[in-house]
N, C-alpha and C positions, 0 to 999 in steps of 0.2 A: 465751191471747190470742185475741181474736175476730178474724173475717175483716176487719172494718173496720180494727181495729188493725194488722194484718199489712200491709194496703194502705198505711196511713199511714207505717209503718216503712219499707217499701221505698221509698216516695217520697221519705222524708228521706234514705235512703243515696244514692238517686240524685242528689239535689240537692247532698248533701255532695262526691260525686265530681265533679260538674261544677265546683263551687267550687275544689276542689283542682286540677283540670285548668286553669281559668283563672288560678289562682294561680301554677301552674307556667310557663304561657306568659308571664305577666306578669313572672315572676322571669328568664326567659331574655332577655326584651327589655330589662329594666333591666341585666342582665349585659353585653349587646351594647353598650348605650349607655356604660356604664362603661369598656369596653374601647376604644371610639372615643374617650373623652375621655383615655386614657393618653397622655402625651407620645410623639410619634413618634421620639424620640431613643432610647427603650427598645426599639424595634422595628428599629433599625438593622441594615443588613447590614454584613458585614466584608470588607475587602479583605484576603485571606489571604496573597497573594503575587504576584509578577510573574516570569514566565518569558520569556527572549528567545532566539530562534535566529536566525542569519543564514544565507541562502542566496545563490546568484548573483543570483538575480531580485528578492528581497525579504527584508526583515527582519520578523520576526513577533513581536509582543508579547502574551502571554496574561496577562490578570488574572484570578487565582483568586478567587472570590467565595463567600460563605456562601449567598446566596440571589439570586433574580432582582433586578435593578435597572433604574431608568430613568438615562439619561445623555445628555449632550450632548458632542459632539466638534467642536473646530474648530482650524484651523492659523494660526500667526502667523509672521511673518518678521522678521529683523534683531534677534536671531538666529532661525533656523529652528527652530520647535518645534510639537508637537502637545499641546493642552490637552484634557483629559478631566474633565468635572464630573460626579460620580456622586452622584445624590440619596440622601438617607437612609443614609449609608454612613460607616464609619469604618475606620481602619488597625487591624489586629489587632496588628502589629509593624512597626517601621520597614522600609522597603524598600531593599534594596542590590543594584544591578545594576552589573556592569562594562561598560564600553563594548562594543558589539557590533553589526557591520554599521552600518546607519545611525544607531543609537542611541549617542548620546555620554554622556548622563547621564538620571537620573530625579529629579524633585523632588516633594514632596507638600505640601499645605497644606489647611486646612478653613475654611469660612465656615458657621456655623450647622450644619445637618446635611448640608451638601454637602461631599463630598471632592474636592478637585482634584489630579489627577495631571498632572505636566508632563513630557513626553517630549522632551528636548533632542536635536536632530538634528545630524548631521554635515554634511548638506546638504539642500536643499529635497527633499520627496519627495511622491509621491501617496499618499493615505491612504484605506483602506477599513476598515470595522469592522463587527462583528456579535456577537450574544449566542448563546452555546451552551447548551443544557440540560444536565443530568447525563448522562454516559455512562460505562460501564466504571468506570475508578477516579477518574474527574474528576467534579468538582461543576460549578456554574455558572461559566461563563467568559465574559469579554469579550475578543474577538480584535481585535487592530489590525495590519493588514498596511502596511507601508511599502515603496513601490517607488521606485527611481531611473528615471524616465522616459527620461533621456539614455542610461543604460546599456542599458536594454531596446531602444532604438531602434537603437543602434549594434550589438547582437547581431544583430538581424533582418538588418541590411545584410549582415553577414558571413556569415549562412546563405544568404542568396540567392546571394551570390558563389560559395559552396561548391556549391550545387545547379546553377549554370550550368557548373561545371567539368566535364570530360569526360576523367578519367583513363584511361590504357590500363594494363592489368596492374596494376590496383590492388589494394590489400588488401581482403579481405572484413572487414567491420565488425560487431562483436557488441556490442549495447546490453546492458549487465549492469545490472539494476535491484535494488539493495538495497531490500527492502521497509520501510515504516515510516520513522521517523526523527523528530527534534525532539520535539515535544510528544506524539507518538503513538509509545510504546515498542513497540507490538506485544504479542506474548504474553510472560509472565514465568515463568520456570521456578521450580521449588521452591527452588532454591539462589541464586535472585536474578538469573539470567542474563536479559538483555533481548534480544529477538528483533532489535530494530533494531541492536544492537552485534554480534551474532554474525554476521548475514548481511551487514553491512557489511564485516567482516573476511574472510568467505568471497569477497565480491565483489572485494575487493582481491587476495586470492591468486588468484582466477580471472583477473582481468585481466592479472596480472603473468605468469601462464603462457601465456595466449593471445598477449600482446605478444611472447614469445620465439619464437613460431612463424613462420616465413618465410610471407608472404602473408596474415597474420591481424593484426587489430588490435581492441582492445577500448575502449569508452567506458563511464563511469558515469553513471547518471541522477541521482545525487546524489553529491557529493564530501565529505560532512561530515554532521554531525548536525543535519539540518533536515528539514522534512516537504516532500514534493512530492506533490500531489494526483494521482489516477489517470490522468485524461486528459492532464495535463500530462506525465506519464512517457512516454506514447505519443508526444506532440509532440516530445519531446526526442529520441526514438529516430529520428524521421523528419528532424529537423534534423541528426542525426549521419549520415544516409544509411545506417542500419543494414540489414544483410542478415538478421539475426537478433535478435529481442528475447528475453532470458531473465531472468525475475523470480524473485528468490531469497528464501525465507521459511523459518521454523522455527516454525511455529504450535503451538498447543495443541489438545487435544480433551478432551471431558468425561470420557473414560476414560484415566487415566494409563498404562494397560497398552499402549495404542497406540503403536507405534514404527516407526521406519524412513523411508526416503526414498520420496516420491511424485512423479509427473511428470504435469502436467496440460496439457491443451489446452481452448480454448473450447468449451463447450457452449451451443448455443441452444435445446435441447429439454428440458434437465434434467440434474441431477448424476448421475454414474454410482455413487455410493454415499453412504451417510449422512455419512461423513467429508467427502466432497466438497461436499456441500450446506452442512455446518456450517462448513467453512473458508472458502467463497465468502461466505457471509453475514457471517462475521467480517471478512474482507479488504475486501469492498465497503463495509462500515459504517465502515472506518476514515477515510473522507473526513469523517465526522460529528465524528470526533475531531481530526483534523489538517487536512483539506483544506478542504472546504466551498467549491464553486465560486461565485464571486461574480458571473460574467457569465452569468446564467441563460439569456439568449437564445443566446448563442454555445455554451453547454454543450449546449443542447437540439439546436441545428443540428448540432453535431460528432456527437452521439449517433446522429442520424438518418442523417448521411452514412456514419458508421462502420458502422452496422448494415446499410445497403443494399449495401455492397460488401464485406461480411466474408467471405462464402463463398470469395471467390478465393484467400485464403492458407490456408484450412483444410487442404487436403491437405499442403502444405509444413510446415505447423506440426506435424501428425502425424507426418511423416516425422524431423523434428528430434526430437521428443519421444521417438519410439521408439528413436533412435540413443543419446540421452542416457540413457534408462532401461535399455537393454541394458548400457551400459558401467557404469553404477551398480550394476546387479544382480550383475556379476562382481566388484565390489570391496567393497561395503558391503551392509548389510541394506537391503531395500526393503519397503515396507508392502505394495504389491501389484505384481505382476509384469506388469501392463498399464498402458497408459496410461489415465488417467482423464480425465473431461470434467466441467467445472464453469463456471459463468458468472461467472468473474473479469473484471472490468471492464478491467484491464490487457492482457488478452489480446485485446482488440477491435480491434486495428490492422488496417486494411483492406488494407494493402499490405505488412507486414513479418510473416513467419512469427514466431509468439510461443509462448512455452512458459513455464510456471511451474513451478518446482521447490520442493516441500517438502523441503528437505534433511534435516530430522528434526522429530520432535515434541519440542519443548522441555519440553511437559508430561510426557514420560517421563524418570525420573531418569537412565537409562543414556544416552539421546540427549543429554540436556543435557550430561552429562560428555563425550561425544564431541565436541559442538560446541565445548568449551573446551580440547580436547587437540589439540596441534599436529599429531601424527602422524595422528589421526583425520581432522582437516580436509584434511590434505595428500591422503589417499586419496580423499576426496569430490571435491576439486577437480580432481585428476588425472583421476577418471573423468568428471566433467562436461565437462572439456576434451576428453577423447578422444571423447566423444559429440559434441560440437560439430564437433570437426575431422572426424570420419568423416561427418557430414551434408554439410559443405561439399564434401568429396572425392567424395560420391555425387552430388551436385547442385550442382557448382560455378557460382555467378553468372556470367553473360556478361560478359566484359570483365576479369575478375579474374586475378591471377597464378596462382591454383590452377587456374582453367580452362584456362590456357595449359600446364599441365604435362601435359595429355592423359592419359596411361595411369596416372597416379598415383591414380586413383579407387579405392574400395574399398568392399565391402558385408559388413555382419555378418549372419549368417545367424539368423533367428528362426523360432519356431514357425510351421509351415505354409509356409515357403519350399521352392521347388523350383528346380532348377538351370535349367530351361527358363523358369521364371516370372522369375527374376532375369535372364537373358539378355533377355527381352522387355522388362522394365522399363528396362534400361540400353541397349536397342536394339543389342546386340552378338550375334554369332552363338553358338549353343551349342558349336560345336566350337572356336572362338577362346576362349571362356570356360573351356573344359576345359584347353586347351593352356596358357594363361597360368598356371593355378593347378596344373598337372600333376596333374590329376584322372584316375584309373584308372576310377572308377565315378561314378555320378551321386548317390551317398550323400552327405548333408549333415549336419554337425553343429551343433546350436544353439550360438551363441556364436563360431564359427569365422569368420574374415575371409577374403573372397575379393578378389583382385584384379580390377578391371574393366578391360578392355583398352579401347584407343582404338577408338571406333566408326567 
């Protein structure tokens, strides 16, 4: 083949390649047009189910969807109902929901490619709705919150009346916060245990134990299987006039060998361990699963105010956490023998000492078994109670029954403690501290309990 023939041949190959390329582009364009011409009904999303939870403040309905949708929501009266029209959506199966909270019944119907869902209400309600993208075990969701305005208003009046009260020798109040709830199950163990359920049982047991103690009383931030967003949990503690906030969890870790209890206080500078960072990210992200603040302006303002005044309670939070951890360590296995720090949102109350207890790692099979064992739970509850009680007897809030007991205070010896240091902390003389505890020497043993005399 001559040089000229070679050049002609190469030119022919290039033109052929260009033609093939243009044909490929044309083919893709034709395919795109054909896709657009397919009836939309073949691309319809599916409503896969409806879940409902009723709390004291609101009723939440969650519509599980196979993909993102466009929707319209409006309310009607006589009778009261919420109507939701969801475009290009069909039912995967009939919806059956029992009456719950403000929701009395659910009906569905369709017109062309629009699915209509009607929520029949027991009474008129304020309505808020939003879409959520997939996260964790959940897919796309349409969340509808129904709130009774009159009930909320009457609750606020009661709270103001409580705050204005000035009880003498009152009980100390512990706000117990069972994590997660409702559509947010928290972590799930290998045996199928739900974090939201095991910590709620622990919270009930701890409340019963605290309520038996003279001068002490406990309240729960949730009293059933429903979700409360993080900042609302703090607000509830304030409405309860709590002297201590203790949040209970049983989370998971990517290493199933990790086990034992941990106690946390707020960190503003960073987590003290990999597990602390992991857990904080998981817990704080729970609002994307169950909470989602709808009042953005109020939420932002609250966040700023909380952060500005947070440091005032950090020292008390640490003292409470150390007391709880010391008692846990004497009764159950602990993950670390020091109080850890993490940026948990629920610990950001500016005026209430706040502690978070990871009672166990539900991702560990042995821990999961202990969480479902009555005797093991009792040991854990009794240890947490003892830690809480010791904290209040060390630093009794002014005006409480415990403060009026004077010499009943105590101190648990921890690493680094000295007798002179303990005397200085509690503002008592070293001689009196020795005498009350019948000490012959100044030698101390970690875990021993010292009586603190009246200063």
